[in-house]
N, C-alpha and C positions, 0 to 999 in steps of 0.2 A: 891165376887171376885173369878174368876176362878183360879185354880191351874194348874200346868203343865199337870197333869194326865187327866184333863178334855178335853184335845185336842186329846187324843188318838183315839176317835171315828171318828174324821175327818181326822187327819194327819196319823194315824196308830201307833201301839205300837212300831214299829221299830224306828220311828222318835223320839218318846219320850225317848226311851232307849239311842239313840245317843245323845240327849241333856243332859241327866244325865251323860253320859260318858265324854262329853266335859266339863261339869261344875265341875266335881270332882276335878281336880287340881286347880280350882279357888275358891273353898269353903273357906269362911272366908275373902276373899279379900274385900276391901272397894272401891266401885265404885260410882261416882257421875255424874249425867247428869245435864247440865245447859242449859236453853233456856230462852226466853223472855216472854212467856205467858203460863198460865196453862189451858186456855180455848181458843178455836177457832183455826182452822187450823190443818193440818195433823200432824205436829211435836208433838203438845200436845196430840193428840189422840193416836199416837204411844207410847209415853212415859207413858201415863196413863196405858197402858197394859203391856209394856215391863218391866218396873221397878218392878211391883209385881211378874212377872214370874222369873226374875233374883233372887229376894229374895227367892222365893219358891225353887230355885235350890241351895240355901245355899250361895249365893253371897250377901254381905251386900251392898245394892244399895239404893241410895237416889236421889231425884229429886229436884233441886233448881231452882228458877225462879228469874232472875234479875228484878229490877223495875227501872222506869225512869220517867222523866217529859215529857210534850208535845213536847218540842224541840227534846228530845232524840228519840221519836218514829217518828217524822217527818224526822229526819236524817236517821234513819234505814230504813224507807220506801223509801227514796231516794236511799240508798244502794241497796235495793231489786230491784228497777226499773233499776238502772244503771247496776247492775250485769247481768240483763236480756237483756241489750242492749240499753236502753234508754240513750240519751245524756242528762245528768243531771249535772248541776253546783251546788255544795253544798257549802253554805256560810261557811267561816272559823269559824264563831261563833257557828254554829251547830256542826262542827267537834270538837271544844274545849269542848263543852257541852257533846258530846258523850264520849270523853275520861274521863271527870270528873265524869260522871255518872258511868262509869266502875270502876273508882278508888273508888267511894263510895261503890259500890257493892262488890268490892274486899275486903274491910275492913270487911264488914258484913259476907262474905263467907269464909274468910281466914282460920279459923280453919278446916272447912270441906274439903276445896280444897287442902290445903297443906298436910293434913294427908291422902288423898286418894291414893290408889294404881293405879287407873285408873280414868281419868276425860274425859268425853265426852262433848265438847262444841259445841252447835248446832247453826249454821248459824252466820252471822256477828255480831249480836247484842252484845253477850258477848265475842267476839273474843279477845279483848285486855286483858282479865283477866290473860292469861298466863304470859304476860310480867310484871304483877303486883304481881306475886307469886314467889319471889326469893328463898324461903325456901321449895318449893314444893319437894316432894320425889317421886311422882308417874309418870306414863306415861300419856301424854295429847294427845287427839285426837280431831281434828276439823272435825265436821260432817256437810257438806254442802248439804242442801236440794234444792238448787236453780239451775236453768239452767244458768250456767256461761260459756256457750260455746262461746259467743261473748260479753264479758263485755265491758262497757264503760271504756276505758283504764285509764283515770285519777283517777277514783274511785278505780279500781282494784290496781293501783299503790299505792294509799293511804292505802288500807287494807292489801296488801301483807306482809309488814313488821311485822304486828301483827301475821301472820300465819306461818312464816318461822321457828319459834322455836318449833312448835308442833312435836311430835314424829311420827305422821301419820295423814293422812286425809282420809275421806270417801266421796265418791261421788255416786250419783244415777245412772249415766251412764258414760261410758268412754268419750263421747264427752264433758262432762261438766268439766272434770278435767283440771286444769291449772298447769303450771310448778311450783313446790315447792320442796325444798331440803329435802324431806323425803319420805318414802314409802307411796304410795297411793293405796286405796282399793275401789272396786266397790261393793256397797251393795244397791240394790233397796229397797224402802220402802215396806210396807205390810199392810194387813188389819187383824183384829181380827174376825174370823168367828163366835165367840160366843158373840160378843158385841151386845148391843141393836141395833146398826146400821146395823148389818149383820145377826143376828140370824133369823131363820125361824119364821114367824108370823102367827097367826090364820087368816083365811079369814075375820073374822069380823073386825079385826083391820085394814086390808087393805081397806075394804069397808067403814070404818068410815071416812077416809080422803076424800072420794068423797063428803059426805054431809058437812063436816067441811069447805072445801074450795070451795064448789059449783062447783064440777067437774062432768060432765055427764059421767057415766060409760059406756054408750052405744056408745060414740064417742072416736076416737083415741086421745091418750095423749102423748105429747112430753115434756120431763122434763130435765132441767139442774139444778144441785145442785152445788153451789159454793158461795164463798164470792163475794160480790159486788165489783169487782176489774176489772180495765180496761183490764188487761191481760187475764181475763176470757171471755171477749168480750160478755157480756150479751146483749148489743145493737145489735151486729151481730146475736145473736140467735133470737132476735125478727124479724130481717129482714128475716132470713131464714124461720121462721115460716110463715111470710106473703107470701113469695114466694111459699111456699108449699101449702098454704091453697086453692089456686085456683084449685089445682089438687087433694087435699085431703079434700073434704068438711067435715066440722064439726071438723077439727083438733083443739085441745086445747093445750096451752102451760103453763107450770108451771116453773117459776124461783124461786127456793127455796134457800135462802141463809141467812147468818147472818154476823156478823162482828167479827174480832179478836181484842183483847185488844191492840195489837201493830200495828194496821192499821188505820191511821188517815184519809184516803181518802174514806172510805166506804160510808159515807153519801152523798158525792158529786156524786159518781157513781150511787148510788140508785136514786138520783134525775134525772140523765140522763136516767135511765131505765124507770122511770115513764113517762118521756116526750116522749120517743120512743114508749111506749105502747099506749099512747094517748087515754086512757080510753077504750080500747078494752076489752069487758067483757070476752072474751075467753083467755085472758092473765092474769094469776094469779101471782102476784108478792108478794112473801112471805118473811117476815123478821122473821126468826125463832130464838129462844133462843139457846144458845150454847149446851144445854142438850136435844134438840129435836131429839134425835137419832132414836127413834122408829117411829117418824113422817116421818123423811127422809127415813127410811127403807120402810115404807108403801108406800110413794110416788113413790119410785123407783120401787117397786113391782107392783104398779098400772099402771105404764107407759108402753106404747108399745115400745118406743125407748127412750134412754137416750142420751143426747148430752153433750159434753164438748168441746166447740168451742174456746179453749184457743189459744191465739197467742204466748204465752210463758208458759211453764209449767215444773216445776222441776220434778214432777212425775205424780200427779193427782190421789189421792186416791179415789176421787168420781168415776173415771173411773173403778177402781178395784172393788169398791162396787157394781156398776151397773152390771159389767160382772159376778160377783159372784152370782147375782140374776137372771142370765140367760137372761139378756137384751143386745141386740146388741148396741154398742156405736158408734155414729158419733162424731169423735174427731178431734181437730185441729192437723194438721200434724207438730207436734213440740215436742221437749223434751221427757219426760217420757211417753207421750201418745203413741208415736211410739213403745215403748216397750210392750204395752198392746193391743192396737188396731191393730191386724194383718189384713191388708187390705183384704176385701172380705172373711174373715175367722171369726173374732170375731166382726167385724164392718167395718166402713169405715173411712179413713183419708181424711180430706178436708182442704182447705186453704181459702175458701171464703164463704160468706153466700149463694151464688148461688150454690156452690158445696154441701153445707150442705142441701139445699132445694132439690136438685136433688136426693141425697141419701135417704132423708126422704120419698119422694114420691115413690121411687123405693121399699123401704121396706114395706111401707103401702099397696102397690099394689101387693106385692109378699110375702104373709104371710108365705109360706112354707120356704122361704129363711130367713125371720125374726126368725122363730122358730129354724131353724137349727143353725144359728149364735149364738143364745142365749144358746143352749146346748153346743156348742164348747167353748163359752166364760166362762161358769162356770168351765169346765174341765181345761181350761188354767190357771185360777186363782188358782184352787186347787193345780195344779202342780208347780206353780211358785211364788205366791204372798201372801201366808198366813203367819201369825205371827211366826209360828214355824220355817219356813225357815229363816226369818229375825233374830230371836233369835240365830239360829244355826250359822249364819255368824258372828254375834257380838261375840259369845262365841269363835269361831274359831280365830277371830282377837285378842281377849284378850289372848288366849293361845299363839299365835304367839308373841305378845308383851312380855309376861311373859318369853318367851324363846329367847328374843333378835332377833326377825326376822329370826330365824333359818330356813334354807331351808326345813328341815324335823323335825317333832315333833312326837314322839311316845307316844301314850296314852295306858295305861295299860288296 
């Protein structure tokens, strides 16, 4: 596991010195992060790196995961879809079960949460825990990773009372923030440049994925990495590939994904993807384990273009990962993808399979543009979306909370 000093070679020694300065007044504080899964999805990936670095800086930090039954995860999947705009009717029985599961988890986690100086609650799944901790002593922050710019109002109305008591909330983009009676902060997610998913790989490891997945290294490769989720639009990616192939002979497509333990819809979406592919030998549909980080890394590096044709996206860490590897990204014109894919600069924003196909054909037929975009993409991520920036903003928020939201805080 890397320590904070290991990032000096990429982020610079000044950045590391600044992190140590920010952390100094926080040394010895007890911090707890709570989410609903330890594997699968961007939140778990971020916490797996962020928590050890906070400990390395002298902040006593723990990561707790709530557990639930099938009805709990079905309910929270409905929340996720509804907050991203789907009109979803959630049965009262699922809502009662959701609250009961949180009560059970509250009893399990009470000693750690009530004793903490700062608690970060991630996304809706554990949001009610605050109301079940009457003896809490610390500050509580709700961290929303979802695109809540146009939520289905009945579901937001149900969830909002659980959120109003928090001391602050964090959102990935200003457009996502909803009206709540506390200070709100904008902190985009980040990637870890030293993780297995992002570290530089030897050429032999990249070449190995060609043979393992029957990919022809002499032909162009289009890849999308994401969970099998309808909001990621994998079926739309297959349509874009088909529309591109007539003008880009030999084009291959890889859909590389897995499942999260808190997502009950993945299997049904995977079935839809297989049906759309219809046995095309140039469409590789991969179901990868949650720890296949170096495989994903190698697939992205082997690709000519990476696609993330989401119709809704809180941020899209797979976009960040691809840009970091010098790949132009064709991304859905939505959510956090807009923050990363700067149109005609680091990639292209699209709204339809036809648009994605048009941009794919253009890049494959203008290799000099493809290469230039890739170089700009890596620089853009280095300057904006590395873990060190994310950690700096969390530490800054913690200093602000420690000083009661003071307008000015002096660090010695």
